[in-house]
C-alpha atoms as one frame of an Amber mdcrd trajectory, in Angstrom:
protein
   0.108  -0.066  -0.014   1.283   3.444  -0.846   1.665   5.816   2.040   0.557
   9.378   0.814   1.444  12.927   2.072  -1.905  13.800   3.936  -3.889  17.093
   3.282  -3.901  19.219   6.495  -6.092  22.053   5.229  -7.452  23.714   2.189
  -4.342  26.057   1.694  -1.857  23.535   2.490  -0.285  22.266  -0.770   2.943
  20.552   0.663   4.534  19.127   3.836   8.064  18.459   5.207   8.829  15.082
   6.619  10.842  16.086   9.648  11.285  12.422  11.141  10.715   8.897  10.241
   9.551   6.613  13.288  10.015   3.458  11.346  12.949   2.164   9.320  12.586
   0.236   5.868  12.132  -3.374   6.742  10.489  -2.714  10.010   7.031  -4.314
  10.818   3.969  -1.855  11.334   0.587  -2.249  12.535  -2.577   0.014  12.437
  -1.939   2.998  14.709   1.689   2.835  14.724   3.288   6.347  13.995   5.101
   6.237  10.578   6.409   9.719  10.102   6.233  13.343  11.365   5.359  16.217
   9.046   5.570  19.952   9.391   3.501  22.365   7.305   3.788  26.240   7.474
   1.595  26.195  10.518   1.478  22.912  12.338   3.385  19.607  12.960   1.825
  16.340  13.423   2.372  12.508  13.408   0.930  10.409  10.784  -0.123   6.802
  11.773  -0.299   3.781   9.612  -3.682   2.459   8.689  -2.690  -1.098   7.630
  -0.470  -3.855   8.837   2.567  -5.023   7.135   6.227  -4.223   6.589   7.723
  -0.769   5.689   9.106  -1.853   2.391  10.394   1.543   1.014  10.843   5.166
   2.111  10.570   7.376  -0.940  10.745  10.704   0.817  13.548  10.930   3.453
  13.484  13.103   6.472  14.165  16.684   5.775  12.569  16.492   2.311   9.439
  18.366   1.165   6.840  16.450  -0.736   3.427  17.709  -2.405   0.126  16.705
  -0.811  -0.942  13.220  -2.301   2.757  12.241  -3.362   3.850   8.725  -2.366
   6.337   9.006   0.580   6.465   5.238   1.319   5.291   1.724   0.646   3.940
  -0.779   3.002   4.264  -4.473   1.943   1.900  -7.058   3.262   3.167  -9.933
   5.664   4.495 -12.190   2.611   6.688  -9.462   1.469   4.318  -8.259  -1.506
   2.805  -4.948  -1.828  -0.777  -3.982  -2.059  -0.013  -1.623  -5.016   2.606
  -2.802  -7.635   4.424   0.175  -9.202   6.632   0.079 -12.299   7.313   3.987
 -12.241  10.178   5.467 -10.430   9.603   6.901  -7.058   8.582  10.670  -7.117
  11.450  13.087  -6.256  10.716  15.371  -3.241  10.042  18.801  -4.334  11.775
  21.753  -3.247   9.846  24.640  -1.465   8.557  27.068  -4.436   9.189  30.466
  -3.905   6.420  32.476  -2.546   3.882  33.594  -5.332   3.284  37.234  -5.963
   0.364  38.264  -3.874  -1.005  40.529  -6.668  -1.011  38.797 -10.035   0.577
  40.695 -13.069  -1.814  42.390 -15.363  -2.783  40.102 -18.400  -0.621  40.594
 -21.499  -1.295  39.488 -24.989   0.844  36.444 -24.427  -1.457  35.582 -21.393
  -4.486  35.841 -23.643  -2.839  33.674 -26.084  -2.012  31.152 -23.282  -5.771
  31.154 -22.261  -6.786  30.346 -25.904  -4.262  27.495 -26.257  -5.363  25.891
 -22.954  -9.006  26.184 -24.048  -8.160  24.276 -27.381  -6.577  21.528 -25.431
  -8.654  20.566 -22.262  -7.753  16.885 -22.460  -6.819  15.573 -19.005  -3.382
  14.201 -18.481  -3.060  10.571 -18.142  -3.341   9.410 -14.458  -2.940   6.305
 -12.931  -5.174   6.183  -9.709  -3.103   3.455  -7.925   0.039   5.947  -7.696
   0.709   9.393  -6.442  -2.091  11.916  -6.700  -1.365  14.938  -9.069  -0.857
  18.314  -7.177  -0.506  21.600  -8.893   2.752  23.374  -8.495   0.715  26.394
  -7.434  -2.659  26.713  -5.634  -5.073  28.762  -7.557  -7.565  28.986  -4.902
 -10.634  27.108  -3.664 -13.331  25.547  -6.012 -16.084  27.604  -4.008 -15.566
  31.339  -3.889 -16.544  33.234  -0.893 -20.064  34.312  -2.475 -20.971  30.705
  -2.946 -20.088  30.373  -6.629 -18.142  27.495  -7.849 -15.333  27.503 -10.266
 -13.723  24.767 -12.445 -10.003  23.774 -11.985  -9.107  24.733 -15.450 -10.943
  28.165 -14.972  -9.117  28.734 -11.706  -5.735  28.147 -13.231  -6.497  30.238
 -16.248  -7.617  33.145 -14.181  -4.558  32.962 -12.089  -2.228  33.002 -15.011
  -4.084  35.955 -16.726  -4.529  37.929 -13.546  -8.241  37.887 -13.679 -10.271
  38.579 -10.488 -12.815  35.758 -10.538 -14.972  37.314  -7.941 -16.059  39.967
 -10.533 -17.209  37.216 -13.213 -20.663  35.797 -13.715 -20.417  32.107 -14.688
 -22.156  30.539 -17.568 -21.897  27.066 -16.612 -24.407  24.935 -14.834 -25.912
  26.656 -11.631 -23.700  29.695 -12.499 -20.375  27.795 -12.254 -17.457  29.736
 -13.683 -16.020  27.722 -16.587 -12.853  28.313 -18.863 -14.953  30.149 -21.638
 -15.849  32.631 -19.081 -12.120  33.494 -18.251 -11.607  33.661 -22.330 -14.279
  36.225 -22.627 -13.315  38.258 -19.258 -12.063  41.650 -19.988  -8.200  41.929
 -19.377  -6.715  44.387 -16.923  -4.955  47.311 -18.497  -1.113  47.275 -18.686
   0.575  48.266 -15.488   1.204  52.012 -15.113   4.709  53.354 -15.514   6.473
  53.414 -12.142   4.897  50.363 -10.768   7.899  48.088 -10.262   7.787  44.382
 -10.669   8.900  42.064  -7.957  12.709  41.916  -7.719  14.466  38.435  -7.980
  17.053  37.169  -5.706  19.837  37.637  -8.374  19.004  41.325  -8.647  19.057
  41.875  -5.028  22.174  39.942  -4.576  23.713  41.790  -7.386  23.730  44.972
  -5.122  26.049  43.286  -2.459  29.520  42.158  -2.335  29.845  38.380  -2.546
  30.653  36.872   0.890  29.143  39.717   2.689  25.809  38.018   3.440  24.381
  34.585   4.464  21.537  33.172   2.500  18.699  31.881   4.641  16.246  29.625
   2.717  12.581  30.487   3.429  10.613  27.754   5.347   6.844  27.213   4.750
   6.037  29.700   7.619   7.916  32.654   6.149   6.707  32.037   2.587   3.249
  32.081   3.854   3.544  35.076   5.970   5.098  36.941   3.049   2.376  36.012
   0.559  -0.585  36.581   2.882   0.551  39.986   4.292   1.637  41.183   0.899
  -1.787  40.269  -0.348  -3.371  42.185   2.691  -1.295  45.217   2.073  -2.151
  45.133  -1.546  -5.808  44.269  -1.517  -7.259  45.468   1.809  -7.848  49.320
   1.869  -6.431  50.006   5.290  -7.167  52.863   7.539  -6.007  53.424  11.122
  -7.392  54.982  14.336  -5.546  55.622  17.564  -6.385  56.484  21.119  -4.982
  56.603  24.367  -6.707  54.749  27.351  -6.175  55.310  30.915  -5.466  51.887
  32.485  -4.993  52.825  36.109  -8.200  51.048  37.269  -7.456  48.059  35.208
  -4.032  47.689  36.609  -5.466  48.001  40.205  -8.233  45.443  39.254  -5.720
  42.980  37.904  -3.454  43.315  40.976  -6.375  42.704  43.326  -7.656  39.730
  41.377  -4.272  38.067  41.081  -3.577  38.686  44.953  -6.710  36.938  45.613
  -6.012  33.781  43.430  -6.192  30.754  45.526  -2.858  28.750  45.672  -2.120
  25.089  45.664   0.126  23.336  48.209   3.214  24.503  46.543   2.024  28.108
  46.726   1.389  28.445  42.789  -1.514  30.609  42.132  -4.488  29.121  40.130
  -4.469  31.850  37.651  -2.369  35.077  36.894  -4.119  37.580  34.734  -2.366
  39.889  32.244  -3.494  43.363  30.821  -3.691  41.424  27.469  -6.394  39.205
  28.965  -8.558  42.339  29.731  -7.894  43.778  26.224  -9.020  40.447  24.565
 -12.377  40.585  26.736 -12.795  44.188  26.042 -12.475  43.742  22.259 -14.966
  40.892  22.364 -17.484  42.774  24.363 -17.112  45.918  22.128 -17.736  43.655
  19.137 -21.004  42.801  20.616 -21.915  46.454  21.443 -21.087  47.274  17.818
 -22.191  44.199  15.932 -21.806  45.864  12.395 -17.949  45.765  12.912 -18.096
  42.041  14.026 -17.882  41.041  10.118 -15.451  40.166   7.176 -15.491  40.940
   3.547 -16.679  37.878   1.478 -16.099  38.802  -2.097 -19.741  40.029  -3.106
 -21.166  40.366   0.406 -20.331  40.875   4.030 -20.541  38.253   6.605 -21.618
  39.417  10.170 -21.052  37.089  13.196 -23.161  36.305  16.269 -20.163  35.555
  18.543 -16.770  37.300  19.066 -13.850  35.052  17.901 -10.760  37.018  18.692
  -7.155  36.213  17.221  -4.315  36.551  19.546  -0.986  37.067  17.823   1.847
  34.767  19.153   5.342  35.277  18.006   7.115  32.086  16.962  10.688  31.364
  15.967  10.863  32.600  12.357   7.187  33.791  12.263   3.932  34.220  14.155
   0.349  32.571  14.160  -2.902  33.916  15.527  -4.921  31.236  17.425  -8.450
  32.007  18.172 -10.588  32.680  21.514 -13.890  31.289  20.323 -16.873  33.057
  21.908 -14.777  35.161  23.907 -17.617  37.431  25.017 -19.129  34.276  26.946
 -15.975  33.579  28.696 -14.420  34.828  32.077 -11.122  36.567  32.235  -9.618
  33.547  34.056 -10.783  31.260  31.198  -9.677  33.472  28.446  -6.176  33.810
  30.382  -5.993  29.964  30.618  -6.847  29.505  26.931  -4.351  32.123  25.628
  -1.490  30.406  27.590  -2.685  26.856  26.477  -2.844  27.840  22.682   0.321
  30.025  22.839   2.089  27.058  24.364   0.858  24.595  21.586   1.462  27.244
  18.909   5.191  27.341  19.694   5.125  23.556  19.512   3.249  23.611  16.213
   0.565  21.502  17.493  -2.433  23.672  16.727  -5.192  22.149  14.740  -6.452
  24.267  11.752  -9.796  24.952  13.430  -7.773  26.662  16.234  -6.345  29.307
  13.921  -8.721  29.785  10.947 -11.731  32.187  11.121 -12.438  34.977  13.260
 -13.388  38.720  12.403 -10.740  40.489  14.536  -7.364  40.084  16.171  -5.024
  41.696  18.735  -1.301  42.214  18.341   0.627  43.427  21.452   4.105  44.635
  21.364   4.029  46.460  24.713   6.482  43.719  26.329   9.030  45.174  23.914
   8.648  48.765  25.047   6.910  49.802  21.793   4.672  52.818  22.499   2.381
  52.507  19.494   2.397  50.805  15.953  -0.223  50.101  13.114  -0.788  46.297
  12.310  -1.523  44.878   9.028  -4.781  43.060   8.991  -4.630  39.371   8.655
  -7.070  38.116   6.115 -10.073  37.377   6.279 -10.345  39.714   9.383 -11.618
  43.099   9.038 -10.015  44.590  12.289  -6.790  44.260  14.216  -5.987  46.018
  17.505  -2.375  46.968  18.037  -1.419  47.447  21.675   1.651  49.406  22.719
   3.388  49.599  26.151   1.863  51.170  29.213   3.503  54.428  30.261   3.259
  57.193  32.732   1.997  60.403  31.461   1.009  63.812  32.683  -2.732  64.691
  32.011  -4.857  67.640  32.957  -7.386  66.743  35.711 -10.964  68.117  35.689
 -10.157  70.936  38.022  -7.356  72.207  35.819  -4.696  70.658  37.617  -1.890
  68.123  36.513  -1.706  64.502  37.540   0.330  61.437  36.356  -1.514  58.605
  34.822  -0.881  55.008  33.457  -1.772  55.322  29.565  -1.949  52.894  26.868
  -2.026  53.593  23.180  -4.387  51.460  21.124  -4.406  51.506  17.107  -7.244
  49.937  15.372  -6.614  48.878  11.708  -9.702  48.634   9.668 -10.801  47.021
   6.488 -12.728  49.983   4.807 -14.738  47.530   2.670 -16.439  46.333   5.868
 -15.741  49.110   8.423 -16.271  52.787   7.784 -14.614  55.503   9.582 -17.314
  56.359  11.955 -18.079  52.695  12.648 -14.269  52.031  13.362 -14.272  55.119
  15.625 -17.467  53.709  17.505 -15.652  50.176  17.962 -12.542  51.973  19.209
 -14.565  54.119  21.640 -16.317  51.080  23.038 -13.031  49.334  23.578 -11.494
  52.373  25.400 -14.766  52.664  27.585 -14.507  49.115  28.660 -10.719  49.264
  29.390 -11.160  52.448  31.420 -13.849  50.940  33.584 -12.651  47.320  33.865
 -15.384  46.371  36.350 -17.974  46.468  33.465 -16.198  43.505  31.967 -17.063
  41.541  35.137 -20.870  42.046  34.776
């Protein structure tokens, strides 16, 4: 039986085998771990589903293979394999360079390529008993955000020609977008002068003296971050709102709660709340108070949500990930605090499940622990907002009677997707967040 590289998510096209638990010639039984794989976000162990002998390892540890590729072969007890293969083992593929987030405008050559592809739609020969064909590039899901479906050929042609399929009306069955719709679609105008194409590695290296730098290959996470955030910066119309909040009462409430936490026999407290825990709950409650902002852009419509699923950015070695606190408005501060710690620990070990970091409408990025006073964060698609939190500081403020006093102030910057959140709506959401932070007891009732 062929052992295949499993699919770990809709957007995962390849995986890296970091370790084989079995060697060629070893017996295996159902449930035995065969190998460990690592994608751009998670790592997991892949068990055997059959009994036999691991007859062959085709993709060694440290190599990358596309989803569906044959990475090993399990023979039956008599030494034969469940699937006979006369073809050579597939070679591991090197990680591809990150695709450009914004496809280039279609040229006459691209139009000719579309016409040529339309003329020859014959599928390639495929033996279903061997490795699954995986495209070298992911051209997107078969179902678009608006619910319209699109054929694989149409997806590829649109991606190569730089056509936004969300703007097309399909002519296929039930409105499906097919290849002829791509051929008939209007082409984007040529790029305006002054819009520079992405520089190549050779062009960048030519600017520096040989031996003055060290080349660091991109791993899956760094390539994904580069592609997604470039896409976000180029396709999401960002605007930013900043305010300062007095967190004196929040700090006092936090200290009182932590001092009152019950302790175990070793003197360890049952919980330890952070300022970030309060901010997560404040954002969750603010989204309930301003429900129009608890939404995401979905191509030809806006999706509004009942609950507040809040992403919390977690820094990792070489990247970051944003696990979600689901239904955060229904959870107490201690529950939120415990979930953040548990998710962050598993994120650093690359043990998160896709359902734990996919979705949500808003996120929080906190750089206060690094002494950063304020910053503007890039929205993580498909979210519509992200709250950037800076470091607390002591600042002189004017009192109501005209005097001067020092207060603990915190800068908050809300990044908004203007397609979903207008300026007044974003200001209303930020004001609700500030109101909750400055009166933290209201988060407890």
